[in-house]
ZAMARGU-4260 file (C-alpha; in steps of 0.2 Angstrom, whole numbers, plus 5000, padded with zeros to 4 digits):
<rodrens>
0) 5033/5319/5137 | 5031/5316/5118 | 5049/5309/5117 | 5044/5294/5128 | 5027/5290/5118
5) 5034/5282/5102 | 5047/5271/5111 | 5034/5266/5124 | 5022/5262/5110 | 5035/5251/5101
10) 5039/5242/5117 | 5020/5238/5119 | 5018/5233/5101 | 5033/5221/5102 | 5027/5214/5118
15) 5010/5211/5111 | 5018/5203/5095 | 5028/5191/5105 | 5014/5187/5116 | 5003/5183/5102
20) 5016/5172/5094 | 5019/5163/5110 | 5000/5160/5111 | 4999/5154/5093 | 5012/5140/5096
25) 5005/5122/5101 | 5015/5109/5110 | 5008/5091/5108 | 5013/5074/5114 | 5015/5058/5103
30) 5014/5040/5111 | 5020/5025/5102 | 5023/5007/5108 | 5037/5003/5095 | 5054/5005/5102
35) 5065/5020/5095 | 5076/5008/5085 | 5061/5001/5075 | 5058/5008/5058 | 5040/5011/5062
40) 5046/5022/5077 | 5058/5031/5066 | 5045/5035/5053 | 5034/5042/5067 | 5049/5054/5072
45) 5050/5059/5054 | 5032/5063/5053 | 5034/5074/5069 | 5049/5083/5061 | 5039/5086/5045
50) 5024/5093/5054 | 5035/5105/5064 | 5044/5110/5048 | 5029/5113/5037 | 5020/5123/5051
55) 5035/5134/5053 | 5037/5129/5071 | 5019/5133/5075 | 5017/5115/5081 | 5030/5106/5091
60) 5028/5088/5097 | 5036/5078/5111 | 5039/5060/5107 | 5037/5045/5119 | 5041/5029/5110
65) 5042/5011/5118 | 5026/5013/5128 | 5034/5026/5140 | 5018/5037/5140 | 5004/5024/5137
70) 5004/5005/5135 | 4999/4999/5118 | 4982/4992/5123 | 4978/5008/5132 | 4984/5021/5119
75) 4968/5024/5110 | 4959/5028/5126 | 4974/5038/5131 | 4972/5049/5116 | 4953/5050/5119
80) 4956/5056/5137 | 4970/5067/5133 | 4984/5058/5142 | 4993/5058/5125 | 4988/5070/5111
85) 4993/5059/5097 | 4995/5040/5097 | 5000/5025/5086 | 4994/5007/5091 | 4987/4991/5084
90) 4968/4992/5082 | 4966/4973/5086 | 4972/4977/5104 | 4955/4985/5107 | 4946/4969/5102
95) 4928/4972/5096 | 4930/4991/5096 | 4933/4994/5078 | 4921/4982/5069 | 4923/4989/5052
100) 4942/4991/5052 | 4943/4973/5059 | 4939/4967/5041 | 4956/4973/5035 | 4965/4960/5046
105) 4956/4945/5039 | 4965/4932/5029 | 4961/4939/5012 | 4977/4935/5003 | 4988/4950/5005
110) 5004/4951/4995 | 5013/4967/5002 | 5012/4980/5015 | 5009/4994/5002 | 4994/4984/4996
115) 4987/4981/5014 | 4990/5000/5018 | 4981/5006/5003 | 4966/4995/5006 | 4966/5000/5025
120) 4965/5018/5020 | 4953/5014/5006 | 4941/5006/5019 | 4943/5022/5030 | 4938/5033/5015
125) 4924/5023/5008 | 4915/5018/5024 | 4919/5032/5036 | 4918/5021/5051 | 4908/5028/5066
130) 4920/5019/5077 | 4934/5032/5075 | 4923/5047/5078 | 4930/5050/5096 | 4947/5054/5089
135) 4954/5063/5073 | 4961/5048/5063 | 4977/5053/5054 | 4980/5037/5044 | 4981/5018/5044
140) 4995/5007/5039 | 4997/4988/5039 | 5011/4975/5038 | 5015/4963/5024 | 5008/4945/5022
145) 5007/4935/5038 | 5014/4918/5034 | 5016/4901/5043 | 5033/4898/5050 | 5038/4881/5058
150) 5052/4872/5067 | 5057/4854/5064 | 5043/4850/5052 | 5040/4857/5035 | 5022/4861/5031
155) 5017/4857/5013 | 4999/4854/5015 | 4984/4855/5027 | 4988/4837/5033 | 5005/4843/5039
160) 4997/4855/5050 | 4987/4843/5060 | 4992/4842/5078 | 5004/4857/5077 | 5004/4871/5090
165) 5006/4887/5082 | 5009/4904/5091 | 4995/4916/5084 | 4984/4929/5091 | 4967/4937/5085
170) 4964/4935/5067 | 4979/4924/5065 | 4973/4913/5079 | 4957/4910/5071 | 4965/4907/5054
175) 4976/4893/5062 | 4961/4885/5070 | 4952/4885/5053 | 4967/4877/5045 | 4967/4863/5057
180) 4981/4867/5069 | 4980/4873/5087 | 4982/4891/5090 | 4993/4897/5106 | 4989/4915/5110
185) 5005/4922/5116 | 5013/4939/5112 | 5027/4941/5100 | 5039/4945/5114 | 5037/4927/5120
190) 5038/4919/5103 | 5057/4917/5102 | 5058/4908/5119 | 5043/4897/5115 | 5050/4891/5099
195) 5067/4889/5105 | 5061/4877/5119 | 5049/4868/5108 | 5033/4874/5118 | 5025/4878/5101
200) 5029/4871/5084 | 5028/4887/5074 | 5021/4904/5072 | 5010/4915/5061 | 5019/4931/5057
205) 5025/4943/5043 | 5043/4940/5037 | 5048/4956/5045 | 5047/4947/5062 | 5061/4935/5057
210) 5074/4949/5059 | 5065/4962/5069 | 5062/4949/5083 | 5076/4937/5078 | 5063/4923/5076
215) 5072/4918/5060 | 5085/4910/5072 | 5073/4898/5079 | 5062/4892/5064 | 5067/4881/5050
220) 5053/4883/5037 | 5042/4896/5030 | 5026/4891/5020 | 5021/4903/5007 | 5003/4902/5011
225) 4999/4919/5002 | 4981/4914/4998 | 4977/4915/5017 | 4989/4929/5021 | 4982/4941/5034
230) 4988/4958/5040 | 4988/4968/5056 | 4981/4986/5055 | 4990/5000/5064 | 4982/5017/5067
235) 4989/5035/5070 | 4976/5046/5078 | 4974/5063/5087 | 4964/5069/5102 | 4948/5077/5095
240) 4949/5093/5105 | 4967/5096/5101 | 4964/5094/5082 | 4949/5106/5083 | 4960/5119/5091
245) 4972/5119/5076 | 4970/5132/5062 | 4962/5126/5046 | 4979/5129/5037 | 4988/5118/5050
250) 4975/5104/5048 | 4977/5105/5029 | 4996/5104/5031 | 4994/5089/5042 | 4982/5080/5031
255) 4994/5082/5016 | 5008/5075/5027 | 4997/5060/5032 | 4994/5055/5014 | 5013/5054/5011
260) 5017/5045/5027 | 5004/5032/5025 | 5013/5026/5010 | 5030/5028/5018 | 5024/5016/5032
265) 5018/5003/5020 | 5034/5004/5010 | 5044/5002/5026 | 5034/4986/5030 | 5039/4979/5013
270) 5057/4983/5015 | 5057/4975/5032 | 5049/4960/5025 | 5064/4958/5012 | 5076/4960/5026
275) 5067/4947/5037 | 5067/4935/5022 | 5085/4937/5019 | 5089/4935/5038 | 5078/4919/5038
280) 5088/4911/5024 | 5105/4916/5031 | 5101/4906/5046 | 5097/4891/5035 | 5078/4893/5034
285) 5069/4884/5019 | 5055/4892/5010 | 5041/4880/5006 | 5031/4885/4990 | 5012/4880/4987
290) 5005/4873/4972 | 4989/4883/4965 | 4978/4868/4970 | 4985/4868/4988 | 4983/4887/4989
295) 4965/4885/4984 | 4962/4872/4998 | 4969/4884/5011 | 4959/4898/5005 | 4943/4888/5006
300) 4947/4883/5024 | 4950/4901/5028 | 4933/4906/5022 | 4925/4902/5039 | 4935/4916/5047
305) 4928/4928/5035 | 4910/4921/5037 | 4912/4922/5056 | 4917/4941/5054 | 4902/4945/5043
310) 4890/4936/5055 | 4898/4944/5071 | 4897/4962/5065 | 4879/4960/5058 | 4874/4960/5076
315) 4880/4978/5077 | 4871/4983/5061 | 4886/4983/5051 | 4887/4977/5033 | 4902/4966/5035
320) 4900/4959/5018 | 4901/4976/5009 | 4918/4979/5018 | 4924/4962/5013 | 4919/4964/4995
325) 4927/4980/4994 | 4944/4973/5000 | 4942/4958/4988 | 4939/4970/4974 | 4955/4980/4978
330) 4967/4966/4981
</rodrens>
């Protein structure tokens, strides 16, 4: 009987070893609204591969781009509810839900995606918003300066804007109204056709959109209104329970990866802006520069958008001015 004891013990040990290893592995899902061909989707896939690599395969992640798991406006709630374990979406899609982070999107005069991304994560670190407490926020990233693009008519000054219909949403829509034009709230997916048919006279969007959405084919002018340039904040977050179930070492590893990829996303926005500008020019587009005096006039008009934000969030006992001051100090 003894000759069977050792082999039996070895079988038991190996079985227990593999069972424990199998139990230690975690499989997660990641939902993203960007299509798989978009650089921001490709970076999400790179993030996934890096997590899997640096955790030695302990964590595997199934990727669902192009809103195949959750629609963009429902992604945050989808992660909270566990429909997806990880998600990326636009914070402004959940209007009013992220009052502190909403300050990031204001027309503060952004000059690059890296700058906007650094400021976004700085707001997160310095103010630790309560609004994100129902998920584990991985990191924020933000696109480059949102600028005015028009067809047929070049916009050199505020008077040129009067009577124009400009496709814009959220913060950019409030900016358009403050500058004296009429905002038309339509999605980016509808913009090309609206411009092509003359339903709108222009659009507020980052330069990336000229190539990414081919809008550079149907606009003639881009005004460099950098003094009132806004951004749009994107967030990557994880279900709270799934995060808490990870080991301390796994969490530490993911946080290190997050810090690296926040910058990568910001850099990608800037590279996309460069490509978008070149595409716009290749289609015959003309860039309209602003004088310092005109830039100051636009910035003064945009102050009402910032003031409105501060007043609105004050009703929620949030010191919006402190957030705005932080952003201005770090531009």
